[in-house]
C-alpha atoms as one frame of an Amber mdcrd trajectory, in Angstrom:
protein
  -5.664  10.471   4.256  -5.882  10.386   0.458  -3.121   8.446  -1.842  -3.054
  11.980  -2.866  -2.087  13.612   0.548   0.244  10.725   1.241   2.361  11.868
  -1.559   2.277  14.809  -1.219   3.657  14.122   2.525   6.258  11.750   1.560
   7.618  14.800  -1.459   7.871  17.221   1.508   9.666  14.608   3.382  11.831
  13.050   0.932  15.369  14.283   1.305  15.262  14.750  -2.588  11.742  15.666
  -2.859   9.752  14.234  -5.715  12.771  12.441  -7.259  13.086  10.653  -4.365
  10.120   9.215  -4.079   9.413   9.119  -7.591  12.387   6.551  -7.651  11.260
   4.646  -4.123   7.563   3.490  -5.744   8.984   3.123  -9.315   7.647   6.255
 -11.557   9.166   8.666 -13.875   9.709  12.101 -11.559   7.790  13.735 -14.689
   4.820  11.789 -13.921   4.630  12.711 -10.212   5.492  16.510 -10.958   2.152
  16.013 -13.064   0.488  14.194 -10.944   1.009  16.926  -8.203  -0.199  19.781
 -10.396  -3.011  17.812 -11.478  -1.967  18.182 -15.044  -1.368  14.160 -14.777
  -3.020  13.348 -18.303  -3.965   9.839 -18.240  -5.645   7.610 -15.039  -3.747
   7.766 -11.670  -5.488   4.840 -10.338  -1.691   3.075 -10.725   0.509   5.115
  -9.246  -2.151   5.567  -6.919  -1.849   2.201  -5.886   2.404   2.439  -6.040
   2.092   5.303  -3.501  -0.270   3.468  -1.135   1.768   0.594  -1.213   4.714
   2.406  -0.232   3.383   4.570   2.368  -0.452   3.909   3.223  -0.187   2.185
   6.734  -2.857  -0.121   8.604  -2.865  -0.598  11.919  -2.699  -4.840  12.063
  -4.851  -5.998  14.874  -2.888  -9.633  15.313   0.705  -7.760  15.026  -0.176
  -5.214  17.724   1.437  -2.755  15.175   1.094  -0.521  12.370   2.367  -2.469
   8.752   2.217  -0.858   5.379  -0.190  -2.037   2.865   1.592  -4.227   1.465
   2.998  -5.937   3.945  -0.914  -6.822   5.198  -1.708  -7.644   0.845   1.091
  -9.808   1.026  -0.002 -11.340   4.134  -3.534 -11.413   3.675  -3.355 -12.972
   0.222  -0.654 -15.567   0.502  -1.273 -18.939   0.396  -1.542 -21.214   3.791
   1.633 -21.247   5.636   1.287 -24.743   6.977   4.820 -24.923   7.814   4.988
 -22.119  10.558   1.876 -22.475  13.378   2.746 -18.806  13.983   2.677 -18.234
  10.221  -0.434 -19.789  10.330  -2.265 -17.998  13.561  -1.364 -15.035  11.929
  -2.938 -15.974   7.773  -6.064 -17.259   9.854  -6.567 -13.312  11.848  -5.730
 -11.997   8.349  -8.732 -14.087   6.835 -11.562 -12.376   8.967  -9.806  -8.816
   9.255 -11.587  -6.081   8.297  -8.169  -4.921   6.509  -8.103  -7.672   4.457
  -7.808  -6.508   0.833  -9.471  -7.670  -2.310  -7.992 -10.801  -4.463  -7.861
 -11.643  -7.581 -10.912 -13.696  -7.169 -13.161 -10.885  -6.268 -13.708 -11.035
  -2.977 -14.523  -8.257  -1.660 -12.653  -5.724   0.164 -13.536  -4.730   3.888
 -11.524  -1.592   5.114
């Protein structure tokens, strides 16, 4: 599912529609309305990233459950958690996971 399809689905399912989703992801209602109408005058990559962070789901092989893209990124890109063996196992699993997002160092994204 594309980010735009995720956005359309979120708007359809949210009880406050566009306004509710805009508030959830931290963009203006007007911006979302323009994006959905195909009339947004600027690049949409910032909005796309916010939509994916909020609504995209990834099947985490380590946890055996579905998590958000933001949760996945948070686990995978944090520094090694040396104070918890459980968290360290999770972090190590993330380092070789095909879903691991790219980091600021330019590491490849494999998903």
